[in-house]
C-alpha positions in Angstrom: 3.1 -6.5 -166.0 5.4 -9.2 -167.4 8.0 -8.7 -164.8 8.9 -9.5 -161.3 9.6 -6.6 -158.7 13.2 -7.0 -159.1 12.8 -6.0 -163.0 13.5 -9.5 -164.4 10.6 -11.4 -166.3 8.3 -13.9 -165.3 5.3 -15.5 -167.0 2.8 -16.5 -164.3 2.8 -12.8 -163.1 1.6 -11.9 -166.3 -1.3 -14.1 -166.5 -2.1 -13.5 -162.8 -2.4 -9.9 -163.6 -4.0 -9.9 -167.0 -7.7 -11.1 -167.0 -7.9 -10.9 -170.7 -4.7 -13.4 -170.9 -6.9 -15.6 -173.0 -7.2 -13.1 -175.6 -3.4 -13.4 -176.7 -3.8 -17.2 -177.1 -6.9 -16.6 -179.5 -6.5 -17.9 -183.0 -8.1 -14.5 -184.0 -5.2 -12.5 -182.7 -2.4 -12.5 -185.3 0.2 -10.4 -183.7 0.7 -7.7 -181.0 2.9 -5.1 -179.8 4.5 -3.9 -176.5 6.3 -0.7 -175.5 8.9 -2.8 -173.4 11.6 -4.5 -175.6 12.9 -6.3 -172.5 9.7 -8.8 -172.4 9.3 -9.3 -176.1 11.2 -12.8 -176.3 9.3 -13.9 -173.0 5.8 -13.1 -174.4 6.4 -14.5 -177.7 7.8 -17.8 -176.1 4.5 -17.6 -173.7 1.8 -16.8 -176.0 3.3 -18.3 -179.3 2.5 -15.1 -181.3 4.8 -12.7 -182.9 5.3 -9.7 -180.7 6.7 -6.3 -182.1 8.4 -3.9 -180.0 6.8 -0.4 -180.6 9.2 2.7 -180.2 8.1 5.3 -177.4 8.0 8.0 -180.1 7.6 11.7 -179.1 7.6 15.0 -180.6 10.2 17.4 -180.2 8.6 20.7 -181.0 9.3 23.6 -178.5 7.1 26.7 -178.1 9.0 29.3 -180.1 8.1 32.0 -177.3 8.6 31.4 -173.6 5.6 30.7 -171.7 4.6 32.5 -168.6 5.5 29.3 -166.7 9.0 29.0 -168.1 9.9 32.9 -167.7 8.7 32.4 -164.0 11.1 29.5 -163.5 14.1 31.2 -165.2 13.4 34.4 -163.1 13.3 32.3 -159.9 16.0 29.8 -160.7 18.3 32.8 -160.9 21.2 30.8 -162.6 20.6 27.5 -160.4 20.7 24.0 -162.0 17.2 23.2 -162.8 15.7 19.6 -161.8 12.4 18.8 -162.9 9.5 16.7 -162.4 7.1 16.9 -165.2 3.6 15.4 -166.0 1.3 14.0 -163.2 2.5 15.0 -159.6 1.7 12.0 -157.3 3.0 9.6 -154.9 3.5 7.3 -157.5 5.8 9.5 -159.5 8.2 9.7 -156.6 7.3 13.2 -155.4 8.1 12.7 -151.8 11.6 11.4 -152.7 12.4 14.5 -154.8 10.6 17.0 -152.2 12.9 15.4 -149.4 15.8 15.9 -151.4 15.0 19.5 -152.0 14.5 20.1 -148.5 17.7 18.6 -147.6 19.4 20.8 -150.2 17.9 24.1 -148.4 20.5 23.7 -145.7 23.5 23.6 -148.1 25.3 26.1 -150.3 24.5 24.0 -153.1 22.6 26.1 -155.9 19.7 23.7 -157.2 16.2 24.6 -158.3 13.5 22.1 -158.0 10.4 22.4 -160.5 7.2 20.5 -160.4 4.7 20.8 -163.2 1.9 18.9 -163.9 -1.5 17.9 -162.4 -1.5 17.1 -158.6 -3.1 14.1 -157.7 -3.1 13.9 -153.5 -3.4 10.4 -153.1 -1.3 7.4 -151.9 0.4 6.6 -148.7 2.9 9.7 -148.9 0.2 12.3 -149.8 0.2 14.1 -146.5 3.7 14.3 -146.2 3.9 15.9 -150.0 1.2 18.5 -149.2 3.2 19.4 -146.0 6.0 19.8 -148.2 4.5 21.7 -150.8 3.0 24.1 -148.0 6.4 25.1 -147.1 6.8 27.2 -150.2 10.5 26.7 -150.1 12.6 29.3 -152.0 14.5 26.4 -153.9 11.1 25.0 -155.2 8.7 26.0 -157.8 5.2 24.6 -158.1 2.7 24.7 -161.0 0.2 22.0 -160.0 -2.0 22.2 -163.0 -2.2 20.8 -166.4 0.0 22.2 -169.0 -2.1 22.2 -171.8 0.4 22.7 -174.9 2.9 20.0 -175.9 5.4 22.7 -177.0 5.2 24.4 -173.6 5.9 20.9 -171.9 8.8 20.3 -174.0 10.1 23.7 -173.4 10.1 23.1 -169.5 12.2 19.7 -170.2 14.4 21.5 -172.7 15.3 24.6 -169.9 16.1 21.8 -167.1 19.3 20.4 -166.4 18.2 17.1 -164.8 14.9 15.4 -165.3 13.6 13.3 -162.3 11.5 10.2 -163.2 12.4 7.7 -160.4 8.5 6.5 -160.3 7.4 3.7 -157.8 6.4 0.4 -158.9 6.6 1.5 -162.5 7.5 -1.4 -164.7 6.9 0.0 -168.1 8.2 2.3 -170.6 7.7 6.4 -170.4 7.9 8.8 -173.1 9.5 11.0 -170.5 12.8 9.1 -171.5 12.2 9.9 -175.2 11.8 13.4 -174.6 14.7 13.8 -172.1 16.9 12.2 -174.9 15.6 14.4 -177.6 16.6 17.5 -175.4 19.8 15.7 -174.1 18.7 16.1 -170.6 20.1 13.4 -168.0 17.5 11.5 -166.2 17.2 10.0 -162.6 15.0 6.7 -162.6 14.4 3.8 -160.2 16.6 0.9 -160.4 15.3 -2.1 -162.3 12.3 -2.4 -164.6 12.1 -0.9 -168.4 13.3 2.5 -167.5 16.2 1.4 -165.2 17.6 -1.0 -167.9 17.3 1.7 -170.7 19.1 4.3 -168.6 21.8 2.0 -167.9 22.4 0.5 -171.2 22.5 4.0 -172.9 23.9 5.6 -170.2 21.0 8.4 -170.1 21.5 9.1 -166.4 21.5 7.5 -163.0 19.5 4.8 -161.0 18.5 5.1 -157.4 16.8 2.7 -155.2 13.0 3.6 -155.2 12.4 6.2 -152.6 16.2 6.7 -151.7 16.4 10.3 -150.6 20.0 10.4 -149.9 20.9 8.7 -153.2 18.8 11.0 -155.1 20.6 13.9 -153.8 23.9 12.1 -154.8 22.6 11.5 -158.3 21.6 15.1 -158.5 25.0 16.2 -157.7 26.9 13.9 -160.0 24.6 14.7 -162.9 24.6 18.5 -162.7 28.6 18.1 -162.8 28.1 15.7 -165.9 29.6 12.4 -164.0 28.3 8.9 -163.0 28.6 7.7 -159.3 32.4 6.9 -159.6 33.1 10.5 -161.0 33.7 9.4 -164.5 32.3 11.5 -167.4 28.8 10.0 -168.0 28.9 10.0 -171.7 25.2 9.4 -172.6 24.0 8.1 -175.8 21.2 10.2 -176.3 21.3 9.7 -180.1 21.3 6.0 -180.2 18.3 6.0 -177.8 16.4 8.6 -179.8 17.0 6.7 -183.1 15.4 3.5 -181.6 12.4 5.3 -180.5 12.3 7.5 -183.6 9.4 8.3 -186.3 11.3 5.8 -188.7 11.2 3.2 -186.2 7.7 3.6 -185.6 6.7 3.4 -189.0 8.9 0.3 -189.4 6.9 -1.1 -186.3 3.6 -0.6 -188.1 4.9 -2.1 -191.4 6.0 -5.3 -189.6 2.7 -5.5 -187.7 1.2 -5.2 -191.4 3.0 -8.1 -192.7 1.4 -10.6 -190.3 -2.0 -9.6 -191.2 
């Protein structure tokens, strides 16, 4: 939480929100790591300790046979572009934004299919509206609101998607969903600013939207399904570059660097 709401960094925010701040200044703490490369230099300056960037590594294993969920999605999508929100389903994951975008597309001829797969947490200020939208049981939506138990099945859902939605609310940090999307070469929609927004812009992994902006979300879906940015230019994502930064090799290198300080 070493970031201001606009995505930049600020030292006193970290101290205010991290009760165990003094641990970072302890003489017994030799080195520590973070998942957000954007705050490494500030943290090093603030604490006087070496800070190691830890890659958000993931596994790219996909189940060799289609899960029941995957088969049902393929059948119901019927050739439409698939836009997916995976993992926890909640207000903080931007669920209302993507549900409202899906509702808007019900009244157009554009062929998109929206998948919501993961444990549902009916909480937060948008909870009642989210539950109402789910209850509509719209033809262009698929809901599997429970845990996806196998990593291979989770990866399979990402792999079969055309766009991954990850425009979370007040989310300052790294997310493994970006690495998974890059491994499977899937463009993403994320909120502007913060760690995820910075990464998406740097590696052209997809498009950013103002947090909770339904119209911009719909526009991003149209653009990404066409392989374009907002200006109509080819997106040209650097999935390989991002995957290398968050690879198994970089994870090993980070551990080795940590051990040098011990």
